[in-house]
N, C-alpha and C positions, 0 to 999 in steps of 0.2 A: 503495500498499499504506501505510495508515495506521503513524504511528507513539507511539513513546510520549518523554517525557521525564521523565528523574531531578529530584526539588528537587533542592538541593543539600549539604542533610541525608541524602536518600536517598541517591547514591553516595558519603558522606563511610562510611556509617556500612553501603557493601559492602565499599567497599574497604577498612576496618576490619577487618571479615570476611574478607576476600582478604587481608590480611595479617596476621591468627590462622592460616585454614589452610591459608598455607604454612607456619608454621613448628608446628603440630601434624602437618596428615596429606600435609604434600609439595607440591611443583607442581603435577606430573600431579591428582593428585587434585580441588586446589583448579580449577585450570583445566576440570576439566570441572562440578564444584560450576557456576562462574560464567558455564560458558557455558550450561547448562543453563536458569540464571536467566537468562538474558535472552531464550533461550529460549517461557519459560511469557511476559515481559514482553509479547515481539511476540502471541505469542500472544493474550491480553489485550488490546491495544492492535488485533492485529483484528476480536476479539468480545468486547466488553469487556462483555456481555447475558452469559458465563459464567464469572462472578464470582460470579452471584448465584442461578446454580442451586443449588446446597445452603446460601447461609448460614451464620451463620453457629455453630460448637460451642452458643453457649450456646442458638438457636433451635431447637436438635431436642428435645423431650420429657424429662424425664430419667423411664422408669418404673422403681418398686422393684422390685426383685430377689422375691417371695414366702421368708419365711424356714419354714427346717424349726419346726415345735411345741418346743416342750422338754419332753426326753424327764421323764417324772416323774418325781418321786426316790423 
């Protein structure tokens, strides 16, 4: 099974967010979040190309909404 390894910086960021989460959300919710995050990392390790399927939000075309005509005064 493929595995992943976080950089020292990424691991520190996750630990910091975990500590903040415990303070603001409580241990149970933070643990749930951490386990879900780990699950996503494992999924990306197993299927690395799925991260390419959607692309970044900035790559999506921006379609302007049509503005209604201004009312005649």
